[in-house]
C-alpha positions, 0 to 999 in steps of 0.5 A, a space after each residue: 159940840 157933839 161927839 160926832 163933830 169932834 170925831 169927824 174933825 180928829 179921825 176923818 178916815 175912820 168916822 163911821 167906825 168910831 161912831 159905831 164903836 162909841 154906841 148910841 148917844 146917852 149910852 154909858 159903857 158897862 165895865 165887867 169889873 164893876 159888875 163882878 167886884 162890889 163897890 166896897 171892895 173896889 174902894 178898898 182896893 184903891 185905898 191900898 193902892 193909893 197907900 202903898 203908892 202915894 201920888 200915883 193913880 189907879 187905872 183899869 183897863 177893859 177890852 171892848 166887847 168887839 175885841 176878839 179873846 185872841 187879841 184881848 188875852 185871858 184876862 177880863 181887865 188890866 190894872 195899872 198904877 201910873 204916875 200923874 205926869 205919864 201920858 196916854 201914849 205911855 199906856 198905849 205902849 204898855 198895852 201894845 206890849 201886853 197884848 203883843 199887837 202887830 205893827 199893823 193894828 191900831 189901838 184906841 183907848 176910850 174913857 166915858 164917851 171920849 177917845 183919848 189923845 195920846 198927849 193927854 196926861 193922867 193928871 188931866 184925865 183923873 180930873 175928868 174921868 175918876 169914877 166914885 170908887 177912885 178908879 180911872 176906867 179905860 176901854 180899849 179897842 183894836 182895828 187893823 190899820 192897813 186893810 
């Protein structure tokens, strides 16, 4: 099943927008954090986090390029340490609180080329999307839900 088919099945009303958001076939998401911080420093950071919080997973969330600075806030990224049993919905709630999103704004979380399902746990997500440095990189995107 190609990406376009899975999006049609899940997000019927927003098919064009989400396909445009994911980019062209074969394009990889670029993360500012990976460009700014050397890999060795990122690995050391993950090691330090895992040592101080055993059993937890380091997650890094960045705004998509199209998210305005007024919504994304002054930070280029947000770091989280989550329990493997936590769901994506927990992270969505946390991000909505941090970003102070209005109720009429939708928040999409993207990992690799997949839009994350709210019921998915971080344990499953870490098995599929943990990067070489140990972080789980997630991009978030906002959209007006009601017009």
